mmCIF file of the N, C-alpha and C atoms, coordinates in Angstrom:
data_MODEL
# 
_entry.id   MODEL 
# 
loop_
_atom_site.group_PDB 
_atom_site.id 
_atom_site.type_symbol 
_atom_site.label_atom_id 
_atom_site.label_alt_id 
_atom_site.label_comp_id 
_atom_site.label_asym_id 
_atom_site.label_entity_id 
_atom_site.label_seq_id 
_atom_site.pdbx_PDB_ins_code 
_atom_site.Cartn_x 
_atom_site.Cartn_y 
_atom_site.Cartn_z 
_atom_site.occupancy 
_atom_site.B_iso_or_equiv 
_atom_site.pdbx_formal_charge 
_atom_site.auth_seq_id 
_atom_site.auth_comp_id 
_atom_site.auth_asym_id 
_atom_site.auth_atom_id 
_atom_site.pdbx_PDB_model_num 
ATOM 1   N N  . MET A 1 1  ? -16.939 -7.159  6.502   1.00 0.00 ? 1  MET A N  1 
ATOM 2   C CA . MET A 1 1  ? -15.795 -6.607  6.780   1.00 0.00 ? 1  MET A CA 1 
ATOM 3   C C  . MET A 1 1  ? -15.023 -7.539  7.394   1.00 0.00 ? 1  MET A C  1 
ATOM 4   N N  . PHE A 1 2  ? -14.010 -7.575  7.144   1.00 0.00 ? 2  PHE A N  1 
ATOM 5   C CA . PHE A 1 2  ? -12.703 -8.584  7.373   1.00 0.00 ? 2  PHE A CA 1 
ATOM 6   C C  . PHE A 1 2  ? -12.143 -8.817  9.288   1.00 0.00 ? 2  PHE A C  1 
ATOM 7   N N  . ASP A 1 3  ? -12.270 -9.775  9.566   1.00 0.00 ? 3  ASP A N  1 
ATOM 8   C CA . ASP A 1 3  ? -11.721 -10.357 10.695  1.00 0.00 ? 3  ASP A CA 1 
ATOM 9   C C  . ASP A 1 3  ? -10.252 -9.818  10.776  1.00 0.00 ? 3  ASP A C  1 
ATOM 10  N N  . GLN A 1 4  ? -9.549  -9.986  9.883   1.00 0.00 ? 4  GLN A N  1 
ATOM 11  C CA . GLN A 1 4  ? -8.612  -10.081 9.867   1.00 0.00 ? 4  GLN A CA 1 
ATOM 12  C C  . GLN A 1 4  ? -7.829  -8.585  9.150   1.00 0.00 ? 4  GLN A C  1 
ATOM 13  N N  . SER A 1 5  ? -6.887  -7.742  9.268   1.00 0.00 ? 5  SER A N  1 
ATOM 14  C CA . SER A 1 5  ? -5.891  -7.003  8.475   1.00 0.00 ? 5  SER A CA 1 
ATOM 15  C C  . SER A 1 5  ? -5.272  -7.216  7.745   1.00 0.00 ? 5  SER A C  1 
ATOM 16  N N  . TRP A 1 6  ? -4.903  -6.652  6.688   1.00 0.00 ? 6  TRP A N  1 
ATOM 17  C CA . TRP A 1 6  ? -4.885  -6.671  5.414   1.00 0.00 ? 6  TRP A CA 1 
ATOM 18  C C  . TRP A 1 6  ? -3.341  -5.707  5.252   1.00 0.00 ? 6  TRP A C  1 
ATOM 19  N N  . GLU A 1 7  ? -2.622  -6.070  4.282   1.00 0.00 ? 7  GLU A N  1 
ATOM 20  C CA . GLU A 1 7  ? -1.532  -5.071  3.645   1.00 0.00 ? 7  GLU A CA 1 
ATOM 21  C C  . GLU A 1 7  ? -2.279  -4.342  2.683   1.00 0.00 ? 7  GLU A C  1 
ATOM 22  N N  . ALA A 1 8  ? -1.805  -3.167  2.134   1.00 0.00 ? 8  ALA A N  1 
ATOM 23  C CA . ALA A 1 8  ? -2.275  -2.451  1.227   1.00 0.00 ? 8  ALA A CA 1 
ATOM 24  C C  . ALA A 1 8  ? -0.802  -1.880  0.320   1.00 0.00 ? 8  ALA A C  1 
ATOM 25  N N  . ALA A 1 9  ? -1.016  -1.586  -0.613  1.00 0.00 ? 9  ALA A N  1 
ATOM 26  C CA . ALA A 1 9  ? -0.031  -1.069  -1.617  1.00 0.00 ? 9  ALA A CA 1 
ATOM 27  C C  . ALA A 1 9  ? -0.767  -0.277  -2.710  1.00 0.00 ? 9  ALA A C  1 
ATOM 28  N N  . LEU A 1 10 ? -0.002  1.157   -2.586  1.00 0.00 ? 10 LEU A N  1 
ATOM 29  C CA . LEU A 1 10 ? -0.273  1.943   -3.733  1.00 0.00 ? 10 LEU A CA 1 
ATOM 30  C C  . LEU A 1 10 ? 0.710   2.007   -4.688  1.00 0.00 ? 10 LEU A C  1 
ATOM 31  N N  . MET A 1 11 ? -0.017  1.808   -6.316  1.00 0.00 ? 11 MET A N  1 
ATOM 32  C CA . MET A 1 11 ? 0.730   1.381   -7.378  1.00 0.00 ? 11 MET A CA 1 
ATOM 33  C C  . MET A 1 11 ? 0.537   2.868   -8.069  1.00 0.00 ? 11 MET A C  1 
ATOM 34  N N  . ASP A 1 12 ? 0.003   3.518   -7.882  1.00 0.00 ? 12 ASP A N  1 
ATOM 35  C CA . ASP A 1 12 ? -0.262  4.767   -8.809  1.00 0.00 ? 12 ASP A CA 1 
ATOM 36  C C  . ASP A 1 12 ? -0.332  6.321   -8.295  1.00 0.00 ? 12 ASP A C  1 
ATOM 37  N N  . ILE A 1 13 ? 0.406   7.004   -8.016  1.00 0.00 ? 13 ILE A N  1 
ATOM 38  C CA . ILE A 1 13 ? 0.121   8.255   -7.206  1.00 0.00 ? 13 ILE A CA 1 
ATOM 39  C C  . ILE A 1 13 ? 0.210   8.959   -7.723  1.00 0.00 ? 13 ILE A C  1 
ATOM 40  N N  . ARG A 1 14 ? -0.910  10.244  -8.485  1.00 0.00 ? 14 ARG A N  1 
ATOM 41  C CA . ARG A 1 14 ? -0.688  11.265  -9.723  1.00 0.00 ? 14 ARG A CA 1 
ATOM 42  C C  . ARG A 1 14 ? -1.383  12.108  -8.736  1.00 0.00 ? 14 ARG A C  1 
ATOM 43  N N  . VAL A 1 15 ? -0.868  13.401  -9.071  1.00 0.00 ? 15 VAL A N  1 
ATOM 44  C CA . VAL A 1 15 ? -1.774  14.747  -8.857  1.00 0.00 ? 15 VAL A CA 1 
ATOM 45  C C  . VAL A 1 15 ? -1.137  15.898  -10.407 1.00 0.00 ? 15 VAL A C  1 
ATOM 46  N N  . HIS A 1 16 ? -2.489  16.044  -10.469 1.00 0.00 ? 16 HIS A N  1 
ATOM 47  C CA . HIS A 1 16 ? -2.187  17.182  -11.861 1.00 0.00 ? 16 HIS A CA 1 
ATOM 48  C C  . HIS A 1 16 ? -1.344  18.193  -11.799 1.00 0.00 ? 16 HIS A C  1 
ATOM 49  N N  . SER A 1 17 ? -0.563  18.493  -12.791 1.00 0.00 ? 17 SER A N  1 
ATOM 50  C CA . SER A 1 17 ? 0.662   19.290  -12.401 1.00 0.00 ? 17 SER A CA 1 
ATOM 51  C C  . SER A 1 17 ? 0.187   20.666  -11.994 1.00 0.00 ? 17 SER A C  1 
ATOM 52  N N  . ARG A 1 18 ? -1.119  21.200  -12.423 1.00 0.00 ? 18 ARG A N  1 
ATOM 53  C CA . ARG A 1 18 ? -1.852  22.223  -12.053 1.00 0.00 ? 18 ARG A CA 1 
ATOM 54  C C  . ARG A 1 18 ? -2.026  22.524  -10.644 1.00 0.00 ? 18 ARG A C  1 
ATOM 55  N N  . TYR A 1 19 ? -2.386  21.328  -9.836  1.00 0.00 ? 19 TYR A N  1 
ATOM 56  C CA . TYR A 1 19 ? -2.674  21.425  -8.461  1.00 0.00 ? 19 TYR A CA 1 
ATOM 57  C C  . TYR A 1 19 ? -1.400  21.059  -7.345  1.00 0.00 ? 19 TYR A C  1 
ATOM 58  N N  . ARG A 1 20 ? -0.369  20.836  -8.094  1.00 0.00 ? 20 ARG A N  1 
ATOM 59  C CA . ARG A 1 20 ? 0.873   20.485  -7.427  1.00 0.00 ? 20 ARG A CA 1 
ATOM 60  C C  . ARG A 1 20 ? 1.397   21.258  -6.185  1.00 0.00 ? 20 ARG A C  1 
ATOM 61  N N  . ARG A 1 21 ? 1.760   20.937  -5.366  1.00 0.00 ? 21 ARG A N  1 
ATOM 62  C CA . ARG A 1 21 ? 2.315   22.294  -4.085  1.00 0.00 ? 21 ARG A CA 1 
ATOM 63  C C  . ARG A 1 21 ? 1.313   22.907  -3.827  1.00 0.00 ? 21 ARG A C  1 
ATOM 64  N N  . GLN A 1 22 ? 0.228   22.170  -3.786  1.00 0.00 ? 22 GLN A N  1 
ATOM 65  C CA . GLN A 1 22 ? -1.033  22.906  -2.776  1.00 0.00 ? 22 GLN A CA 1 
ATOM 66  C C  . GLN A 1 22 ? -1.108  22.000  -1.642  1.00 0.00 ? 22 GLN A C  1 
ATOM 67  N N  . GLY A 1 23 ? -1.027  20.924  -1.448  1.00 0.00 ? 23 GLY A N  1 
ATOM 68  C CA . GLY A 1 23 ? -1.155  20.037  -0.095  1.00 0.00 ? 23 GLY A CA 1 
ATOM 69  C C  . GLY A 1 23 ? -2.340  19.157  -0.925  1.00 0.00 ? 23 GLY A C  1 
ATOM 70  N N  . LEU A 1 24 ? -3.079  19.074  -1.578  1.00 0.00 ? 24 LEU A N  1 
ATOM 71  C CA . LEU A 1 24 ? -3.837  18.208  -2.236  1.00 0.00 ? 24 LEU A CA 1 
ATOM 72  C C  . LEU A 1 24 ? -3.502  16.591  -2.467  1.00 0.00 ? 24 LEU A C  1 
ATOM 73  N N  . GLY A 1 25 ? -2.319  16.249  -2.306  1.00 0.00 ? 25 GLY A N  1 
ATOM 74  C CA . GLY A 1 25 ? -1.788  15.302  -2.458  1.00 0.00 ? 25 GLY A CA 1 
ATOM 75  C C  . GLY A 1 25 ? -1.899  14.524  -1.231  1.00 0.00 ? 25 GLY A C  1 
ATOM 76  N N  . THR A 1 26 ? -0.946  15.495  -0.354  1.00 0.00 ? 26 THR A N  1 
ATOM 77  C CA . THR A 1 26 ? -0.856  15.122  1.055   1.00 0.00 ? 26 THR A CA 1 
ATOM 78  C C  . THR A 1 26 ? -2.493  15.079  2.132   1.00 0.00 ? 26 THR A C  1 
ATOM 79  N N  . PHE A 1 27 ? -3.223  15.906  1.386   1.00 0.00 ? 27 PHE A N  1 
ATOM 80  C CA . PHE A 1 27 ? -4.668  15.498  1.932   1.00 0.00 ? 27 PHE A CA 1 
ATOM 81  C C  . PHE A 1 27 ? -5.168  14.430  1.728   1.00 0.00 ? 27 PHE A C  1 
ATOM 82  N N  . VAL A 1 28 ? -5.379  14.156  0.342   1.00 0.00 ? 28 VAL A N  1 
ATOM 83  C CA . VAL A 1 28 ? -6.002  12.772  -0.280  1.00 0.00 ? 28 VAL A CA 1 
ATOM 84  C C  . VAL A 1 28 ? -5.377  11.636  0.455   1.00 0.00 ? 28 VAL A C  1 
ATOM 85  N N  . LEU A 1 29 ? -4.207  11.731  0.668   1.00 0.00 ? 29 LEU A N  1 
ATOM 86  C CA . LEU A 1 29 ? -3.414  10.118  0.988   1.00 0.00 ? 29 LEU A CA 1 
ATOM 87  C C  . LEU A 1 29 ? -3.694  10.088  2.349   1.00 0.00 ? 29 LEU A C  1 
ATOM 88  N N  . ASN A 1 30 ? -3.721  11.343  3.251   1.00 0.00 ? 30 ASN A N  1 
ATOM 89  C CA . ASN A 1 30 ? -3.621  11.109  4.775   1.00 0.00 ? 30 ASN A CA 1 
ATOM 90  C C  . ASN A 1 30 ? -5.338  11.017  4.916   1.00 0.00 ? 30 ASN A C  1 
ATOM 91  N N  . GLU A 1 31 ? -6.312  11.191  4.127   1.00 0.00 ? 31 GLU A N  1 
ATOM 92  C CA . GLU A 1 31 ? -7.638  10.797  4.473   1.00 0.00 ? 31 GLU A CA 1 
ATOM 93  C C  . GLU A 1 31 ? -7.724  9.714   4.169   1.00 0.00 ? 31 GLU A C  1 
ATOM 94  N N  . ALA A 1 32 ? -6.910  8.850   2.937   1.00 0.00 ? 32 ALA A N  1 
ATOM 95  C CA . ALA A 1 32 ? -7.425  7.395   2.637   1.00 0.00 ? 32 ALA A CA 1 
ATOM 96  C C  . ALA A 1 32 ? -6.596  6.561   3.746   1.00 0.00 ? 32 ALA A C  1 
ATOM 97  N N  . LEU A 1 33 ? -5.555  6.629   4.378   1.00 0.00 ? 33 LEU A N  1 
ATOM 98  C CA . LEU A 1 33 ? -4.888  6.435   5.341   1.00 0.00 ? 33 LEU A CA 1 
ATOM 99  C C  . LEU A 1 33 ? -5.612  6.564   6.585   1.00 0.00 ? 33 LEU A C  1 
ATOM 100 N N  . ARG A 1 34 ? -6.692  7.645   7.006   1.00 0.00 ? 34 ARG A N  1 
ATOM 101 C CA . ARG A 1 34 ? -7.048  7.649   8.157   1.00 0.00 ? 34 ARG A CA 1 
ATOM 102 C C  . ARG A 1 34 ? -8.529  6.838   8.016   1.00 0.00 ? 34 ARG A C  1 
ATOM 103 N N  . HIS A 1 35 ? -9.061  6.649   6.940   1.00 0.00 ? 35 HIS A N  1 
ATOM 104 C CA . HIS A 1 35 ? -10.199 5.942   6.691   1.00 0.00 ? 35 HIS A CA 1 
ATOM 105 C C  . HIS A 1 35 ? -9.635  4.432   7.076   1.00 0.00 ? 35 HIS A C  1 
ATOM 106 N N  . LEU A 1 36 ? -8.682  4.064   6.297   1.00 0.00 ? 36 LEU A N  1 
ATOM 107 C CA . LEU A 1 36 ? -8.219  2.553   6.256   1.00 0.00 ? 36 LEU A CA 1 
ATOM 108 C C  . LEU A 1 36 ? -7.831  2.159   8.001   1.00 0.00 ? 36 LEU A C  1 
ATOM 109 N N  . ILE A 1 37 ? -7.013  3.376   8.457   1.00 0.00 ? 37 ILE A N  1 
ATOM 110 C CA . ILE A 1 37 ? -6.687  3.075   9.967   1.00 0.00 ? 37 ILE A CA 1 
ATOM 111 C C  . ILE A 1 37 ? -8.003  3.269   11.022  1.00 0.00 ? 37 ILE A C  1 
ATOM 112 N N  . LYS A 1 38 ? -8.951  3.899   10.589  1.00 0.00 ? 38 LYS A N  1 
ATOM 113 C CA . LYS A 1 38 ? -10.120 3.936   11.629  1.00 0.00 ? 38 LYS A CA 1 
ATOM 114 C C  . LYS A 1 38 ? -10.967 2.411   11.454  1.00 0.00 ? 38 LYS A C  1 
ATOM 115 N N  . ARG A 1 39 ? -11.078 1.810   9.983   1.00 0.00 ? 39 ARG A N  1 
ATOM 116 C CA . ARG A 1 39 ? -11.655 0.778   10.011  1.00 0.00 ? 39 ARG A CA 1 
ATOM 117 C C  . ARG A 1 39 ? -10.929 -0.799  10.022  1.00 0.00 ? 39 ARG A C  1 
ATOM 118 N N  . LYS A 1 40 ? -9.712  -0.575  10.768  1.00 0.00 ? 40 LYS A N  1 
ATOM 119 C CA . LYS A 1 40 ? -8.750  -1.156  11.407  1.00 0.00 ? 40 LYS A CA 1 
ATOM 120 C C  . LYS A 1 40 ? -8.790  -2.357  10.118  1.00 0.00 ? 40 LYS A C  1 
ATOM 121 N N  . GLN A 1 41 ? -8.590  -2.333  8.914   1.00 0.00 ? 41 GLN A N  1 
ATOM 122 C CA . GLN A 1 41 ? -8.532  -2.820  7.754   1.00 0.00 ? 41 GLN A CA 1 
ATOM 123 C C  . GLN A 1 41 ? -7.422  -2.922  7.390   1.00 0.00 ? 41 GLN A C  1 
ATOM 124 N N  . VAL A 1 42 ? -6.388  -2.389  7.540   1.00 0.00 ? 42 VAL A N  1 
ATOM 125 C CA . VAL A 1 42 ? -4.694  -2.228  7.008   1.00 0.00 ? 42 VAL A CA 1 
ATOM 126 C C  . VAL A 1 42 ? -3.877  -2.520  8.524   1.00 0.00 ? 42 VAL A C  1 
ATOM 127 N N  . PHE A 1 43 ? -3.090  -3.037  8.274   1.00 0.00 ? 43 PHE A N  1 
ATOM 128 C CA . PHE A 1 43 ? -1.225  -2.742  9.196   1.00 0.00 ? 43 PHE A CA 1 
ATOM 129 C C  . PHE A 1 43 ? -0.441  -2.756  8.651   1.00 0.00 ? 43 PHE A C  1 
ATOM 130 N N  . GLN A 1 44 ? 0.126   -2.203  7.386   1.00 0.00 ? 44 GLN A N  1 
ATOM 131 C CA . GLN A 1 44 ? 1.127   -1.885  6.878   1.00 0.00 ? 44 GLN A CA 1 
ATOM 132 C C  . GLN A 1 44 ? 0.304   -1.708  5.009   1.00 0.00 ? 44 GLN A C  1 
ATOM 133 N N  . ILE A 1 45 ? 1.115   -0.136  4.654   1.00 0.00 ? 45 ILE A N  1 
ATOM 134 C CA . ILE A 1 45 ? 0.745   0.068   3.309   1.00 0.00 ? 45 ILE A CA 1 
ATOM 135 C C  . ILE A 1 45 ? 2.226   0.623   2.679   1.00 0.00 ? 45 ILE A C  1 
ATOM 136 N N  . GLU A 1 46 ? 2.311   -0.101  1.612   1.00 0.00 ? 46 GLU A N  1 
ATOM 137 C CA . GLU A 1 46 ? 3.374   0.052   0.762   1.00 0.00 ? 46 GLU A CA 1 
ATOM 138 C C  . GLU A 1 46 ? 3.322   1.237   -0.643  1.00 0.00 ? 46 GLU A C  1 
ATOM 139 N N  . ALA A 1 47 ? 4.454   2.098   -0.832  1.00 0.00 ? 47 ALA A N  1 
ATOM 140 C CA . ALA A 1 47 ? 4.029   2.713   -2.288  1.00 0.00 ? 47 ALA A CA 1 
ATOM 141 C C  . ALA A 1 47 ? 4.973   2.230   -2.859  1.00 0.00 ? 47 ALA A C  1 
ATOM 142 N N  . HIS A 1 48 ? 4.561   2.263   -4.042  1.00 0.00 ? 48 HIS A N  1 
ATOM 143 C CA . HIS A 1 48 ? 5.806   1.483   -5.279  1.00 0.00 ? 48 HIS A CA 1 
ATOM 144 C C  . HIS A 1 48 ? 5.840   2.554   -6.203  1.00 0.00 ? 48 HIS A C  1 
ATOM 145 N N  . ILE A 1 49 ? 7.103   3.479   -5.878  1.00 0.00 ? 49 ILE A N  1 
ATOM 146 C CA . ILE A 1 49 ? 7.066   4.656   -6.751  1.00 0.00 ? 49 ILE A CA 1 
ATOM 147 C C  . ILE A 1 49 ? 8.310   4.482   -7.681  1.00 0.00 ? 49 ILE A C  1 
ATOM 148 N N  . SER A 1 50 ? 8.118   5.192   -8.889  1.00 0.00 ? 50 SER A N  1 
ATOM 149 C CA . SER A 1 50 ? 9.388   5.219   -9.949  1.00 0.00 ? 50 SER A CA 1 
ATOM 150 C C  . SER A 1 50 ? 10.087  6.497   -9.399  1.00 0.00 ? 50 SER A C  1 
ATOM 151 N N  . GLU A 1 51 ? 11.380  6.156   -9.344  1.00 0.00 ? 51 GLU A N  1 
ATOM 152 C CA . GLU A 1 51 ? 12.565  7.172   -9.362  1.00 0.00 ? 51 GLU A CA 1 
ATOM 153 C C  . GLU A 1 51 ? 12.268  8.328   -10.074 1.00 0.00 ? 51 GLU A C  1 
ATOM 154 N N  . GLU A 1 52 ? 11.911  7.803   -11.157 1.00 0.00 ? 52 GLU A N  1 
ATOM 155 C CA . GLU A 1 52 ? 11.392  9.511   -12.536 1.00 0.00 ? 52 GLU A CA 1 
ATOM 156 C C  . GLU A 1 52 ? 10.247  9.847   -11.777 1.00 0.00 ? 52 GLU A C  1 
ATOM 157 N N  . ALA A 1 53 ? 9.613   9.793   -10.503 1.00 0.00 ? 53 ALA A N  1 
ATOM 158 C CA . ALA A 1 53 ? 8.557   10.513  -10.022 1.00 0.00 ? 53 ALA A CA 1 
ATOM 159 C C  . ALA A 1 53 ? 8.597   11.365  -8.944  1.00 0.00 ? 53 ALA A C  1 
ATOM 160 N N  . PRO A 1 54 ? 9.725   12.635  -9.150  1.00 0.00 ? 54 PRO A N  1 
ATOM 161 C CA . PRO A 1 54 ? 10.154  13.181  -7.783  1.00 0.00 ? 54 PRO A CA 1 
ATOM 162 C C  . PRO A 1 54 ? 8.944   14.002  -7.196  1.00 0.00 ? 54 PRO A C  1 
ATOM 163 N N  . PHE A 1 55 ? 7.751   14.321  -7.815  1.00 0.00 ? 55 PHE A N  1 
ATOM 164 C CA . PHE A 1 55 ? 6.832   14.586  -6.818  1.00 0.00 ? 55 PHE A CA 1 
ATOM 165 C C  . PHE A 1 55 ? 6.536   13.971  -5.907  1.00 0.00 ? 55 PHE A C  1 
ATOM 166 N N  . VAL A 1 56 ? 6.133   12.730  -6.176  1.00 0.00 ? 56 VAL A N  1 
ATOM 167 C CA . VAL A 1 56 ? 5.523   11.481  -5.554  1.00 0.00 ? 56 VAL A CA 1 
ATOM 168 C C  . VAL A 1 56 ? 6.811   11.146  -4.303  1.00 0.00 ? 56 VAL A C  1 
ATOM 169 N N  . LEU A 1 57 ? 7.845   11.256  -4.834  1.00 0.00 ? 57 LEU A N  1 
ATOM 170 C CA . LEU A 1 57 ? 9.058   11.038  -3.692  1.00 0.00 ? 57 LEU A CA 1 
ATOM 171 C C  . LEU A 1 57 ? 8.759   12.261  -2.869  1.00 0.00 ? 57 LEU A C  1 
ATOM 172 N N  . SER A 1 58 ? 8.789   13.093  -2.936  1.00 0.00 ? 58 SER A N  1 
ATOM 173 C CA . SER A 1 58 ? 8.756   14.459  -2.082  1.00 0.00 ? 58 SER A CA 1 
ATOM 174 C C  . SER A 1 58 ? 7.615   14.235  -1.113  1.00 0.00 ? 58 SER A C  1 
ATOM 175 N N  . LEU A 1 59 ? 6.351   13.871  -1.593  1.00 0.00 ? 59 LEU A N  1 
ATOM 176 C CA . LEU A 1 59 ? 5.029   13.753  -0.893  1.00 0.00 ? 59 LEU A CA 1 
ATOM 177 C C  . LEU A 1 59 ? 5.063   12.896  0.161   1.00 0.00 ? 59 LEU A C  1 
ATOM 178 N N  . LEU A 1 60 ? 5.843   11.620  -0.406  1.00 0.00 ? 60 LEU A N  1 
ATOM 179 C CA . LEU A 1 60 ? 6.016   10.383  0.726   1.00 0.00 ? 60 LEU A CA 1 
ATOM 180 C C  . LEU A 1 60 ? 7.144   10.944  1.714   1.00 0.00 ? 60 LEU A C  1 
ATOM 181 N N  . ASN A 1 61 ? 8.336   11.677  1.170   1.00 0.00 ? 61 ASN A N  1 
ATOM 182 C CA . ASN A 1 61 ? 9.155   11.675  1.974   1.00 0.00 ? 61 ASN A CA 1 
ATOM 183 C C  . ASN A 1 61 ? 8.634   12.806  3.460   1.00 0.00 ? 61 ASN A C  1 
ATOM 184 N N  . SER A 1 62 ? 7.865   13.756  2.760   1.00 0.00 ? 62 SER A N  1 
ATOM 185 C CA . SER A 1 62 ? 7.056   14.835  3.563   1.00 0.00 ? 62 SER A CA 1 
ATOM 186 C C  . SER A 1 62 ? 6.330   14.252  4.649   1.00 0.00 ? 62 SER A C  1 
ATOM 187 N N  . MET A 1 63 ? 5.959   12.926  4.466   1.00 0.00 ? 63 MET A N  1 
ATOM 188 C CA . MET A 1 63 ? 4.586   12.296  5.215   1.00 0.00 ? 63 MET A CA 1 
ATOM 189 C C  . MET A 1 63 ? 5.376   11.143  6.090   1.00 0.00 ? 63 MET A C  1 
ATOM 190 N N  . ARG A 1 64 ? 6.868   11.316  5.940   1.00 0.00 ? 64 ARG A N  1 
ATOM 191 C CA . ARG A 1 64 ? 7.816   10.532  6.623   1.00 0.00 ? 64 ARG A CA 1 
ATOM 192 C C  . ARG A 1 64 ? 7.233   9.178   6.586   1.00 0.00 ? 64 ARG A C  1 
ATOM 193 N N  . TRP A 1 65 ? 7.307   8.969   5.656   1.00 0.00 ? 65 TRP A N  1 
ATOM 194 C CA . TRP A 1 65 ? 7.358   7.184   4.968   1.00 0.00 ? 65 TRP A CA 1 
ATOM 195 C C  . TRP A 1 65 ? 8.893   7.174   4.754   1.00 0.00 ? 65 TRP A C  1 
ATOM 196 N N  . ARG A 1 66 ? 9.285   5.765   5.066   1.00 0.00 ? 66 ARG A N  1 
ATOM 197 C CA . ARG A 1 66 ? 10.668  5.270   4.909   1.00 0.00 ? 66 ARG A CA 1 
ATOM 198 C C  . ARG A 1 66 ? 11.006  4.679   3.989   1.00 0.00 ? 66 ARG A C  1 
ATOM 199 N N  . VAL A 1 67 ? 11.860  4.584   2.979   1.00 0.00 ? 67 VAL A N  1 
ATOM 200 C CA . VAL A 1 67 ? 12.444  3.665   1.889   1.00 0.00 ? 67 VAL A CA 1 
ATOM 201 C C  . VAL A 1 67 ? 12.929  2.065   2.227   1.00 0.00 ? 67 VAL A C  1 
ATOM 202 N N  . LEU A 1 68 ? 12.389  1.334   1.827   1.00 0.00 ? 68 LEU A N  1 
ATOM 203 C CA . LEU A 1 68 ? 12.274  -0.113  2.717   1.00 0.00 ? 68 LEU A CA 1 
ATOM 204 C C  . LEU A 1 68 ? 13.745  -0.858  1.700   1.00 0.00 ? 68 LEU A C  1 
ATOM 205 N N  . GLU A 1 69 ? 13.455  -0.220  0.283   1.00 0.00 ? 69 GLU A N  1 
ATOM 206 C CA . GLU A 1 69 ? 14.425  -1.124  -0.834  1.00 0.00 ? 69 GLU A CA 1 
ATOM 207 C C  . GLU A 1 69 ? 14.089  0.035   -2.187  1.00 0.00 ? 69 GLU A C  1 
ATOM 208 N N  . THR A 1 70 ? 14.992  -0.312  -3.243  1.00 0.00 ? 70 THR A N  1 
ATOM 209 C CA . THR A 1 70 ? 14.786  0.007   -4.353  1.00 0.00 ? 70 THR A CA 1 
ATOM 210 C C  . THR A 1 70 ? 14.901  -1.211  -5.230  1.00 0.00 ? 70 THR A C  1 
ATOM 211 N N  . GLY A 1 71 ? 14.632  -1.108  -6.360  1.00 0.00 ? 71 GLY A N  1 
ATOM 212 C CA . GLY A 1 71 ? 14.604  -2.129  -7.230  1.00 0.00 ? 71 GLY A CA 1 
ATOM 213 C C  . GLY A 1 71 ? 14.307  -1.846  -8.780  1.00 0.00 ? 71 GLY A C  1 
ATOM 214 N N  . THR A 1 72 ? 14.107  -2.641  -9.692  1.00 0.00 ? 72 THR A N  1 
ATOM 215 C CA . THR A 1 72 ? 13.392  -2.922  -10.780 1.00 0.00 ? 72 THR A CA 1 
ATOM 216 C C  . THR A 1 72 ? 12.410  -3.707  -11.138 1.00 0.00 ? 72 THR A C  1 
ATOM 217 N N  . ILE A 1 73 ? 11.515  -3.097  -11.585 1.00 0.00 ? 73 ILE A N  1 
ATOM 218 C CA . ILE A 1 73 ? 10.236  -3.663  -12.053 1.00 0.00 ? 73 ILE A CA 1 
ATOM 219 C C  . ILE A 1 73 ? 10.163  -3.977  -13.183 1.00 0.00 ? 73 ILE A C  1 
ATOM 220 N N  . PHE A 1 74 ? 9.827   -5.276  -13.704 1.00 0.00 ? 74 PHE A N  1 
ATOM 221 C CA . PHE A 1 74 ? 9.655   -5.673  -15.392 1.00 0.00 ? 74 PHE A CA 1 
ATOM 222 C C  . PHE A 1 74 ? 8.335   -5.864  -15.504 1.00 0.00 ? 74 PHE A C  1 
ATOM 223 N N  . ARG A 1 75 ? 8.103   -5.641  -16.697 1.00 0.00 ? 75 ARG A N  1 
ATOM 224 C CA . ARG A 1 75 ? 7.011   -5.373  -17.305 1.00 0.00 ? 75 ARG A CA 1 
ATOM 225 C C  . ARG A 1 75 ? 6.744   -5.514  -18.906 1.00 0.00 ? 75 ARG A C  1 
ATOM 226 N N  . LYS A 1 76 ? 6.078   -6.534  -19.456 1.00 0.00 ? 76 LYS A N  1 
ATOM 227 C CA . LYS A 1 76 ? 5.995   -7.133  -20.940 1.00 0.00 ? 76 LYS A CA 1 
ATOM 228 C C  . LYS A 1 76 ? 4.398   -6.578  -21.324 1.00 0.00 ? 76 LYS A C  1 
ATOM 229 N N  . GLU A 1 77 ? 4.587   -5.466  -22.201 1.00 0.00 ? 77 GLU A N  1 
ATOM 230 C CA . GLU A 1 77 ? 2.939   -5.188  -22.592 1.00 0.00 ? 77 GLU A CA 1 
ATOM 231 C C  . GLU A 1 77 ? 2.789   -6.438  -23.813 1.00 0.00 ? 77 GLU A C  1 
ATOM 232 N N  . ILE A 1 78 ? 1.462   -6.281  -23.849 1.00 0.00 ? 78 ILE A N  1 
ATOM 233 C CA . ILE A 1 78 ? 1.145   -7.751  -25.002 1.00 0.00 ? 78 ILE A CA 1 
ATOM 234 C C  . ILE A 1 78 ? 0.003   -7.004  -25.610 1.00 0.00 ? 78 ILE A C  1 
ATOM 235 N N  . ARG A 1 79 ? 0.421   -6.959  -27.181 1.00 0.00 ? 79 ARG A N  1 
ATOM 236 C CA . ARG A 1 79 ? -0.522  -5.923  -28.026 1.00 0.00 ? 79 ARG A CA 1 
ATOM 237 C C  . ARG A 1 79 ? -1.033  -7.010  -29.543 1.00 0.00 ? 79 ARG A C  1 
# 
């Protein structure tokens, strides 16, 4: 275990459409956060969410996450 706390970033949050609106996303995210906080491994968590993911935006809003900024993510696919 580290002597320091670190930041964590959530990069891909998905709940299958069949299981949405049942509290599963909230439960899983809360359990992950509880575990990290209990172990004192992180002091800040960021989530990078596409504006095209309204279910995730709704989830984080319901959990009282706050929007820090919006921006554009660049990607170059190598094939």
